[in-house]
N, C-alpha and C positions, 0 to 999 in steps of 0.2 A: 536505736543507733544503726542497726543493720539496714533499716529502710532508708535512713539518711545517707548512708554510704552508697546505697543503690542509686538514689537520686543524683548524687554527685557523679557517679560513674556514667549515668545516662547523659548528664549535662556535658561531661568531658568528651564523650563520644560524639555528641552533636556538634561540639565546637570543632572537632577534627573533620567530621564527615560533611557537614553542611557547606563549608566554603568550597570543598572539592566538587560538590554537586552543583553549586552555583557557577563555578568555573566551567564545568562540563557543559552546562546549559548555555553558556555564553559563547561557546565555540561555533555555534551555528544558529540559524534562525529557527524559530518555533514552527513545527509542522502546521500547515493550515488545516484546521479541524473541519471535517465534512459531515454531512447528515447522511448516514448509511441506514437505509430503511430496514435492513435485515438484522440490525443489532438489537439486542434486548430479548426478553422472554417471548414477547408477542410480535417481534419483528418479522417481516416477510420480504422475500426477494421480489423486486420489481421485475416481472417477466419480460416486459418490453426492454428494460435496461439490460437484462441478461442476454437477450437475443442480439441487441446492438453490440454489446461488449464481446460476445462470441465472434461476431463478424470482424471487429477490430483485431481481436486476438489472432484469428486465422489469416486475415489479409495483411497485417502489419507485424505483429509480434513473432509469429511463427516463421518469418523469414530467417530468423536466427535462433529463436528459443523454441523449446519443446514444452508440451503440457502432457507429459507421458502417462499420467495416471487417469486420464480421461480419453475415452474412445470417441471418434466422430459420431458414432451411432447414438451416443448419450445426448447429443445436442437436440434430439427429437423431444426430450423432456422439457426443453426450453421453448418449444413451439415451432421448431424448424420442420418442414415437410421432408418426406423421404427424398424427393428430388433435390431439395436445397442441401441436405446433408451430403448427398452423393457429389454435388457440385463443389461444396467446400472441401471435401476430402480429395477430389480429383485435382483441385487447384494446388494441393500440396503433394501431388503424385502418390496419393494413398487411396485406399478404399474405405467404405464406411465402417468396416469392422476393425480397422487399424487404430492404434493409439495415436494421439495428436502429436506426432513427432515432426520436427522441422526437417525439411529436405536438405538443409545444410549439415553435413557431417562434422564431427568434432575436429578432424584434421583441417578441413577448409576454414572452419570458424577460427581456429587458433592461428592459422596463417593470415587471416583477414584482420583479426582484432587483438591477437596476442594472448587471448584467453578464450576458454570455451564458455559461451553464454550459458548462464544457469538455467535449469529447468524451472518453469513458472508454476508448476502444479501446486506447490505449497508456499509460494512467495509471500502471500498476504499473512502467513503465520511465521515467516522466517526472519522478519526484521522488526526491531523495536518501532512502535508506531503503527504496525500492522497496515490496514488499508490506507490510513492517512499518509503513511510513509510512501507507499507505492504511488498514490495520487500526487504527492508532493514531488517525487522524483520526475514524473512525467511532465510536470509543470515548472520544474526548477532550472531548466537550461537558460543560459544567457539569451535574452531577446535581442532583436536588432537594435532596439533603443539602448540596451545595456552595452552592447559592443560599440555603438557610436559614442557612448559616454566614456568608455575605456579609451577609445582612440583619442578623444578630446583631451582627457586629463593626462595622457601619456605623450602628448605632442612634444613637450620640451624635456621629457625624460625625468621630470621631478614632480612631486606631489605637494601642493600647498595643504595646509591644515583643512581648509574648506573643501578642497577637492578630495582629500582623504575621507572626510566624513561623508561626502556626497556619494562617492563610488562604493564605500563600505556599506552604506545604507541600501543602495540599489542591489548589491550582490550578496547581502547577508553576511558580510565579513566583520571581523573584530577590528575596529578602528584603532584599538590600543596596541595592535601589532602591525605597524606600518611595513615592516620588512616582509611579512607574510603577504600583506595586501599587494605590495609591488610584485612579488613573485607570481601571485595569481594573475595580475594584470598582464604581465609579460607572457604567461602561458595562454591567456585568452587571445592576445594579439597573434600568437602562433597557431591559432585555430584549434587548440585542444578542446576537448569536450568538458566544458565547465558546467557544474550543477550545484546550485547553492545549498541543496539539502543532502547531497551525498557526502559522507565522511571523507575528508580529504579534498573534496570539490571536483576532482577530475577522475574520469574512468573511461573505459574503452568504448562504451555504447554512445554513438551519436544520437541526437534527438530523434526519437522514432516517430513522434506524432506532430502534426501541425494542422492548422485549420483546413478542413476539407480533405484530409488524407483518405477518409473512407466515406463512401456515399451511403446514407441511411435510407432504406426503402420506405420507412414510415414517415419521412419528411421532417424528423426532428433535426434541429440545427446541429451540424457536424463540426462544432468548434473544438478546439484543443481541450478545453475544460470539460465539455460534455463527453467527448470520446474517452478522456482519462477516467472520468467517473464511471462510465459504462464498462470499460475493460477491467477496471478494478473490481467492480461488482461481479463481473463474470469470473474473475480469478478467485474472488472470495468464495463463490459457488464451487469452483473447481477444487478448492482446498477442502471443502466440506459439502459435497453434493447431497448428503442426506441430512443436512442441518434442519430443514423444515420438519422432516419426519421425526427427528429426535426431539425437537421442541414440542411437537404435538403430543408425542409419547410422554414427555416430561410433565406437561399440563395435566394429562389424564392421570398419571401416577399421583401428582399432588392432590388432585380432586379426590381420588380414591383414598388417599391417606387421611384427608380431611374428614371424609364421611366415616371412615373406620375409627378415627379418633372420637368423633361424636358418638358413635355406637358404643365404643368401649367406655366412654364417660357415662353414658346412660346406664349401661350394665353395672358399672361401679356404684353409681348412685342407688340402684335398685338393691344390689347385694348388701351394701353397707347400711342402707336404711333400716333393714331388719335388725342388724346388730346394734345400732344406736338405740332402738326401742327395746 
């Protein structure tokens, strides 16, 4: 009877919790899942992507954001030469021994954006969705096509059911909440920073990346998606710069424990064999 009561309690909890979860998931679009080569026990960072991502971080992100737990000198681990590290640091009015701090101070940032841009050192660990979330944010701003669609459907000040469905699908909005959709469209028309993956859809940061924002010396296509993937890879490394070393140590420990287990089993068999006879 106690077990049956337990099952009923679990079923009741599921009936309460699951609809809330489903509602939460319908509030915004699903994050686009990416293939991160460094994920998993045997995953490894792509050194070329790390190097490109570091360049994007320094040339674009650090205009406003800091990466305070990493020093410029640490970029040599990613394949940058001494001269390249010095050049990257000097571009931010720093030297190679300095932490990767933005030249924009907190007061200027607050005057410009209304808030102080967060430090990016642990950003890939700080949000639900991790690397996928950061990649989605960088690619979630309203495109020119999205803005043209908004302008088109708002021409007469009202939304037909078909227009509501069309614009909601394009912007990742809930078509069952037309008042919210209209509010978003008005704010997009006012040139506010809309992002389909950001909770609440609007925030202070304008779109930081666009096709061709950073020149890649290795000749890789510098598209928005490629740069987003590269800088996210770099920020994942910045959050855990010793990740590869820890993985390697973990594999060695597991192999050691496996060998030790086999040895202990062999000893056990030898000891107990005498007792059995």
